[in-house]
N, C-alpha and C positions, 0 to 999 in steps of 0.2 A: 437568219441565213448563215451558212457555213461556207468554208473554202478549203481547198487543199492546194498546197504549193509543192511542186516537185523540186526539192533542193538538190538531190543527187548526192554525189560522194565527195571526192577530194578536190574538185574544181581544177582539174589538170589543165584545162584550156586557158585558165586565167593565171597560171603560174608565171612569174614567181610570187605574185601577190598572195596566193593562197597557201604558200609554204608556212606563213605565220598567222593568217587570218582565215577563218571559215568563209567560203565564198559568199553566203548571204550577208555577211557582215562587212564585206569590202565596201568602203565608202564610195558612193557615186553622187556627185554634186553635193558633197558634205552631209549625206545621209547614207547609212547602210542600204545596200540594194533592196533587202527585204522590207525595210521601212517604207520605201516608196510604194511597195505593193500593199503592205498592211494598211497604210493611211488611205489608199484608194478603196480598199475593201470595207474599212470601218465607215467611210463616208456614205456607203450605200446600205449600211445596217448589218454587216456581217459581225457576228458575236463570237464565233468559234473558228479557229484556223488550225488545220493539221499541216505540219511540215513533214514531208516524207523524206527521210534521210538514210544514207548508208552508214554514215559515221555520226557520232553524237558528242562533239567536243564540249568540254565543260564551259569554255568561254561562251559558246553560243547559247547554252542553257541558261547561264546567268543573265545574258543580254535579253533573252526572251522573257524571263521572269520580270524584268524591268518594263518591257513592252506591255505585258499584261496589265500592269498597274497604270502605265501612261495612257493606254487606249481603252481600258476597262473591257478587255476581251479575255477569252480563254485560248491559250495556244497549246496544242498537243504535239509531241514529237513521235512520229511513227517510225521506229527503227527497223530496217530490213535486215534479216539474217543473210540474205543474198540479194544482189541487184534484181529488182522486180520489174524493170522496164518502165514504160510510161502509163500502163494500165494497171499492173499488179498492185501499186500503192492504193488504188481505189478499193481493191478487194480487202487489203489489210485494214483500211479505215471504214469498212462497210457498216459496222455497228454504230459508229458515231454519226456517219452521214445519213443513216436511215432513222435517226431518233424521231424525226418529223418528216413531213412530205414536201418541204421547201426545196426548190432548185438550189444547187450549190455551184460555186465557181471552182475552176481548176486552172492554175497558172504554171507555166514554166518559170523557173526562178531567175533566168537570165534576161527576161523581157523587161524593157523600159519603154513607156509610151505615154499617151495622154490619159489612158485608163477611163474610157467613156462607159463605165459600168452600168449606170442607170439606163442609158440608151439601150444597152445590151439586154438588161432585164425586161424592158418594155417590148423590145423586138421578140425576145424569147417567149414571153407570155402571149404575144399576139399570134405567132405562128403555131403554137400548141404542140410542136413536135418534141422529141426527146432531148435533142441537143442543139446547141448553137456554137459555132466556131467563129472567132474573130479572124478576118483575113486582111491582108495588107498588100498593096501593089509594090513590085520591085522592078528595077530597071532591066535586070537580066534573069528572067524566070528559068532559063535552062540550067541554072545551078541548083534549083530547088524542085520539090514536088509541088505542082500547082493544083488549085481547086477549081473545078468547073461547076458553075451554079446557074440555075435559071434566073430570070429577071426578079422573081419574088424571093430569091435567096436560097431556095431548095437546092442542096448539093446533089449533082448527078453522078460525079465520079472524081477520082484523083488520078493525076498522071505524074509519074516520077521523072524529073529532069527531061522535059520534052525537047526534041531536036528541032522542032519548028514551033512558031508562036501559036499557042492555043488560048492561053490566059496568062495574065501577069499577077494573079492573086495567089498568095501563098499563105499557109497556116501561120498565124501570128502567135500561137502558143497561149491563147486565152480562151477558155471554154466556159459554158454554162450548161449544166445538165440537170435533167430530172433524176430523181433517185432510182427510177426504173432501169437506168443504164447499168446499175450495179449487178443486176441479174444476168447481164451478158458476160461478166468478167469472172474468170476462174482464179483460184488462189495459186497462181504460178506466174513466172516472168512472162509478161505480155506487152506487145506494142499496141497502144491505142490507135496510132496512125495507120498501121498496116493490117491489124486483125479486127479491130472494133469499128472504126469509122466506115470502111467500105460496106460492111454489112448494114449498118444504120442507114447509109445513103441508099442502098438498094431497097430498103423498106420505107423510104420517104420520111425518115425520122431525124434528118440532120440538115441544118440550115447554116448559111454563112452570112456574116454581117461585115460590111466594109468598115475598117477602123479609120475614123477621121483623125487627121493630125499625124504626128511623127511616130515611128516605131523603130526599135533596134534590139537585136539580140546582142547583149554586151558581154557575152561569155568569154571573149578573148581580147587581149589588149588593144589591137587595132580597131575593133568594133566598139570597145569601151570608149575610145576617144571620139569615134564617129557619133556615138550616142550622146556623148557630152556636148558636142556642137549642136545637135538637134534639140537637146533638152534646154540648153541655154537660150536658143532662139525662141523656144516655146515659152520659157519664163519671161523673156523680154516682151513677147506678145501679150502675156498675161499681166504686163506692167509691174512686174516685181523689180525693184531697183537694186542696183549694186552699190557698194560702199566706196566712195571716193576718198582719197587722202591728199593732204597738202604735199606738193612737190612730186607727186606721182601722176604719170599720164596713163589714163585708162582708155583703151581703144576697143570699141565694139562690145560684145556680150561677155561680161566678166562677173564671176561670183566670188566675192572675197568674204571669208569668215571674219566676224568682228574682232576675234582675238589674234588675227594675223597682223604682223608688223612689216612695213615695206619702207625701204630706205629711199631717200630723196634721189631724184633723177632716174628712177626706174620707170620702165614702160611695160605695162601689163595688158595683154590682149592682142588681137581678138581671141575669143573662145578659150578662156582660162578659168579654172577653178582652183582657188587657194584655200586650203583647209585650216582647221583650228590650230593655233599655236605655231604656225609656220613663220619663220623669220627670214625676210628677204633683205639683202644688203643694198647698198647704194649702186645705182647705175646698172641694175639687172634688167635683162630683156627676156620676157616670157610670152610665148604665143602658142595656141593650139595644144595646151598641156593641162594636166591635173597634177597638183602638188598636194598630197593627201593630208598629212597631219604631222605636226611637230618636226618638220624637216627644216634645214637651214640652207639657204642659198647665199653664198658669199658674193662680195662686190663684183660687179661687171660680168657675171656669168650670163651665158645665153642658153635658154631652154626652149626648144621648138618641137612640137609633135611628139611629146614624151609624157610618160606616166611615172611619177615619182611617188614611192610608197612612204610609209611612216618612218620618221626619225632618220632620214638620209641626210648626208652632208654633201653639198655641191661646192667645190672649191672656187676661189677667186679666178676669174677669167676662163672658167671651164666652158666648153662648148658641147652641149648635148642636143642631138637632133635624131629623132626617131628611136629614142631609148626607152627601155623599161628598167627602172632601177629599184 
């Protein structure tokens, strides 16, 4: 099987983190975002992945070369001369995706979830239509375009930002397509949501599947932190343990990298990710935050609801709440 991931361009929604790091390589729960997706794809037998990018930084290419070795897969970068929307990249990758007749996955790069891909494959093969969209419920569907489906999952129509309740299911940005979809897409900037999906639905060729478990688009800092909380809860349910330290109090779901050091008297959690090489002084209090990599937090600092990037220094007695540094 193959997959295409829409990586996009400069990651403007996730600034300032993406000023120095390509968006797919921003660490989420101590792994680059794209690695969470690659691992899920490899687990169901995907052997080739296309990354559709507007920019092609050297740093990302070097990292992907290492991923190829680690996961024994082939990764192609499809570079767009102009932004091609959400369907145009499929046209650019047509030759690769049609090498055989297997269905292929397509992901939005900002999505983090439980990735129930084998269930999606089984559902897709059972209904025998051209495409499957993963959908997820949200509390306030009026902010989104909602998906209206029959009981068997066949999609009837899409409604953009409904003013009254019709459905709470929205597009989760994870798709599985037969290669026949490629004949629908021209070599031009195209929106798959607005131009391709409604036509497929009218021809009874598009189905939806409810995504079990958590889901979050982590493309901006506030949602990145919401996604972190959901992911840590999921990891706890999967019985993955965190690392405890002498003299340090751990509260709730916390992910500590084994190379991080934490001073005595510190209280960490709930909902905290501490990355590799992070040094935390004595008496520090951190909650609902991510400290990404090689940063230093000096004694008695308070960090709450914040996102701290690589190699930052937080001074003694500093108070950071709701910050992106």
